ZAFISE-685460 format. One record per residue: x, y, z of N, C-alpha, C in turn. Coordinates in steps of 0.001 Angstrom, whole numbers, padded with zeros to 6 digits. Layout:
BEGIN
     n.px     n.py     n.pz    ca.px    ca.py    ca.pz     c.px     c.py     c.pz
        X        Y        Z        X        Y        Z        X        Y        Z
...
//
This chain:
BEGIN
     n.px     n.py     n.pz    ca.px    ca.py    ca.pz     c.px     c.py     c.pz
   010782   015874   008253   009300   015649   007815   008925   014432   007028
   008518   013393   007684   008435   012096   007054   007091   012609   005795
   007415   011917   005038   006535   012144   003796   006765   010563   003129
   005389   010580   002556   005065   008987   001658   004133   009677   000241
   004562   009353  -000634   004298   009731  -002300   003760   008774  -002557
   002598   008532  -002760   002055   007494  -003991   001839   007714  -005199
   002154   007025  -006303   001895   007397  -007527   001764   006200  -008384
   001386   006285  -009631   000846   004877  -010307  -000745   004550  -010569
  -000985   005120  -010067  -002984   004856  -009995  -003035   005435  -011608
  -004711   005310  -011673  -005131   005361  -012959  -006462   004582  -013409
  -006754   004732  -014806  -007993   004120  -015073  -007644   002763  -016052
  -008107   001723  -015757  -007707   000635  -016355  -008988  -000177  -016743
  -009180  -000954  -017638  -010338  -002138  -017636  -009835  -003302  -017116
  -011165  -004054  -016449  -010875  -004970  -015850  -009943  -006010  -016870
  -009059  -006892  -015793  -007929  -007400  -016911  -006476  -006960  -016818
  -006878  -005659  -016266  -005467  -004922  -016991  -004593  -004598  -015626
  -003192  -004035  -015731  -002434  -004031  -014739  -002116  -002352  -014530
  -001640  -002473  -013473  -001213  -001044  -012876   000160  -001522  -011703
   000906  -000880  -011619   002249  -000721  -010356   001953   000662  -009861
   001568   000058  -008735   001706   001684  -007489   002920   001350  -007188
   003932   003238  -006712   004742   003017  -006168   004589   003876  -005011
   005358   003806  -003848   005410   004677  -002770   006893   005533  -002424
   006988   006596  -002733   008181   007368  -002179   008407   007619  -001025
   009328   007245  -000034   009597   007558   001189   010521   008584   001388
   010598   009483   002255   011511   010301   002607   011051   010774   004277
   012166   011637   004625   012274   012478   005915   012559   011734   007262
   012882   010335   007106   013245   009525   008595   014259   009030   008199
   015093   008736   009492   016287   007980   009808   016699   006801   009375
   016167   006196   010223   016112   004768   010439   015087   003788   009349
   015291   002617   009209   014135   001923   008266   012851   001625   009183
   011877   001291   008357   010519   001244   008960   010265   000235   009478
   009552  -000439   010269   009639  -001620   010749   008268  -002637   009745
   007235  -001683   009373   006369  -002372   008492   005480  -001145   007535
   005713  -001410   006176   005123  -000666   005303   004037  -001503   004656
   002784  -001022   004074   001776  -001428   003524   000832  -000432   002568
   000084  -001308   001920  -001055  -000602   001155  -002012  -000927   001659
  -002775   000018   001368  -004757  -000115   002121  -005229   000912   001079
  -006583   000362   000907  -007676   001238  -000039  -008511   001470   000877
  -009675   002246  -000119  -011027   002861   000607  -011354   003261  -000526
  -012380   002523  -000972  -013987   002716  -002029  -014413   003581  -001244
  -015350   004207  -002101  -016853   004963  -001773  -017574   004771  -000950
  -017880   004714   000203  -018938   004442   000852  -018578   003481   001743
  -017472   003195   001818  -016539   001646   002417  -015468   002276   003515
  -015377   001481   004474  -014130   001665   005270  -012710   001320   004742
  -011947   002135   005244  -010291   001511   004970  -010090   000262   005172
  -009317  -000435   004389  -008924  -001699   004646  -007379  -002318   004226
  -007231  -003180   004913  -005576  -003438   004206  -005993  -004375   003213
  -004750  -003929   002443  -004604  -004689   000869  -003315  -005379   001002
  -002156  -005215   001342  -000912  -005889   001781  -000067  -005345   002623
   000543  -006089   002913   002070  -005280   003931   003278  -006020   003996
   004285  -005488   003967   005716  -006424   004201   006752  -005867   005366
   007024  -006849   006178   007793  -006581   007234   009324  -006078   006462
   009862  -005023   006841   010768  -004281   006367   012331  -005433   006471
   012416  -005925   007974   013739  -006501   008576   013585  -008004   007541
   012322  -008804   007106   012799  -009987   006839   011800  -010181   005298
   011289  -009165   005176   010416  -008937   003701   009134  -010186   003971
   008630  -010397   005485   007234  -011013   005260   006271  -010630   004963
   005246  -011021   004082   004376  -010338   003551   003251  -011044   004092
   001933  -009845   003684   000665  -010531   004119  -000112  -009773   003401
  -001459  -010578   002475  -002195  -009823   001575  -003706  -010295   002006
  -004203  -009554   001792  -006317  -009762   001996  -006634  -011045   000911
  -007374  -011646   001494  -007791  -012597   000390  -008276  -012340  -000655
  -008877  -011110  -000817  -009364  -010823  -001858  -008153  -010180  -003102
  -006920  -010213  -003087  -006008  -009997  -003687  -005042  -010937  -003933
  -004813  -012172  -003099  -004128  -012792  -003314  -004047  -013596  -004348
  -002656  -013601  -004748  -002367  -014113  -006278  -002751  -013192  -007385
  -003360  -012293  -007204  -003161  -010769  -008323  -002087  -009727  -008147
  -002244  -009283  -006711  -001197  -008431  -006241   000258  -008583  -005660
   001091  -008015  -005543   002682  -008327  -005122   002929  -007181  -004530
   003406  -007031  -003380   004134  -005953  -002501   005603  -006224  -002595
   006386  -005246  -002876   007765  -005618  -002694   008127  -003949  -002549
   009522  -004200  -002124   010217  -002845  -001820   011946  -002769  -001878
   011982  -001933  -002117   013329  -001570  -002686   014339  -000547  -001482
   014641  -001027  -000857   015126  -000314   000425   016618   000761  -000212
   017299   000585  -000708   018344   001812  -001644   017474   002590  -002142
   016019   002447  -002698   015274   004018  -003087   014132   004177  -002182
   014208   003533  -000626   013292   003784   000138   011846   003792  -000486
   011636   003130  -001644   010369   002976  -002471   009488   001575  -002412
   008300   001934  -002122   007626   000546  -001668   006605   000673  -002990
   006269  -000785  -003421   005615  -001143  -004581   004396  -001788  -004688
   003481  -001492  -005443   002353  -002444  -005213   001852  -003051  -006593
   002535  -004208  -007225   001933  -004732  -008631   000548  -005132  -008721
   000089  -004453  -009305  -001797  -005230  -009380  -002015  -005779  -010933
  -002134  -006752  -010948  -002364  -007958  -012057  -003934  -008418  -011800
  -004423  -008816  -013325  -005825  -009170  -013399  -006640  -008287  -012269
  -006544  -006955  -012716  -007362  -006087  -011798  -009169  -006275  -012240
  -010045  -006130  -011077  -011370  -006074  -011009  -012088  -005079  -010936
  -013376  -004720  -011069  -014049  -003719  -011144  -013972  -003160  -008985
  -013887  -004441  -008637  -013957  -003966  -006980  -012739  -003631  -006513
  -011667  -003594  -007345  -010643  -003078  -006733  -010374  -001107  -006942
  -011537  -001381  -007388  -011807   000261  -007450  -011493   001306  -006203
  -011080   001893  -005938  -010847   002747  -004826  -009425   003615  -004544
  -009416   004103  -003678  -008294   005529  -003433  -007131   004290  -002756
  -006152   004359  -003012  -004703   003677  -002489  -004366   004516  -001920
  -003767   003813  -000733  -002493   004802   000376  -001756   003393   001000
  -000333   004313   000866   000624   003474   001777   000846   004230   002990
   001279   003520   003946   001294   003998   005133   002478   002957   005656
   003290   003378   006803   004542   002887   007781   004610   003221   009272
   005044   002212   009542   005315   002318   010763   006740   002460   011143
   007049   003528   011508   008328   004291   011290   008957   003924   012933
   007928   003280   014057   008371   003192   015406   008292   004664   016303
   007000   005706   016051   007152   006289   016451   005814   006478   017530
   005438   005213   017623   004230   004977   018281   002580   005247   017992
   002778   005297   016562   001467   005472   015793   000431   004712   016239
  -000832   005321   016159  -002121   004516   017066  -003227   003763   015791
  -002490   003736   014737  -003518   003360   013533  -002987   002128   013389
  -003999   000973   013176  -003301  -000341   013521  -004511  -001300   012640
  -004074  -002062   011512  -004694  -002925   010538  -004114  -004200   010751
  -004859  -004928   011576  -004340  -006023   011700  -004710  -007164   010934
  -004158  -008129   009960  -002816  -008419   010664  -001851  -007829   009516
  -002015  -006828   009237  -001339  -005884   008620  -000401  -005387   008948
  -000290  -004023   009126   000964  -003402   010252   000066  -002583   011287
   000605  -002664   012381   000057  -001797   013048   001114  -000742   013667
   000910  -000006   014633   000906   001507   015174   001801   001842   013789
   000548   002559   013020   001226   003162   011737   001223   004309   012542
   002641   005054   011592   002596   006529   011722   002348   007666   010799
   002622   007143   009848   002649   007914   008282   001852   007413   007437
   000946   008160   006882   000265   007961   005805   000462   008933   004342
   000518   008399   003426   000889   009071   001822  -000737   009764   001616
  -000789   010051   000688  -002112   011201   000205  -002913   010616  -000296
  -002540   009071  -001013  -003460   008338  -001981  -002945   008330  -003200
  -003668   007419  -004077  -003450   007765  -005523  -004795   006722  -006021
  -005736   007534  -006831  -007065   006469  -007097  -006740   005659  -008561
  -007282   004627  -007880  -007279   003440  -009034  -008817   002982  -009235
  -009211   002978  -010831  -010149   002941  -011201  -010383   001880  -012208
  -011135   000978  -012039  -011074  -000310  -012875  -012860  -000582  -013620
  -012363  -000397  -014958  -014026  -000525  -015211  -014399  -002009  -016053
  -015276  -002303  -016077  -015692  -003554  -016357  -015797  -003815  -018079
//
């Protein structure tokens, strides 16, 4: 059974930093694409950053460019999101998700498409 487990969320003041982790397990082959997504109260889920496993190609939302960095440790099957210079508008539940090639129907372009698995989320709260 595929599992994605996020950790690292918390409460910080504006200008602070957090590093989110997403530990993946339960699948044999490498993912095609993994990404971080967020959903603030009353808003739709949106893409934050994604990375293609094969070549490391990354995509970022304009709102986080220059502040967030997505990375992966394939040996540990772990995805990271380093978040610096956090702003109150970054407050949201953050989810990791993966396209594992199972034909999932959840698509967030220009990030990942065909997302098969989602984590349970980790809450990030940024105070001013």
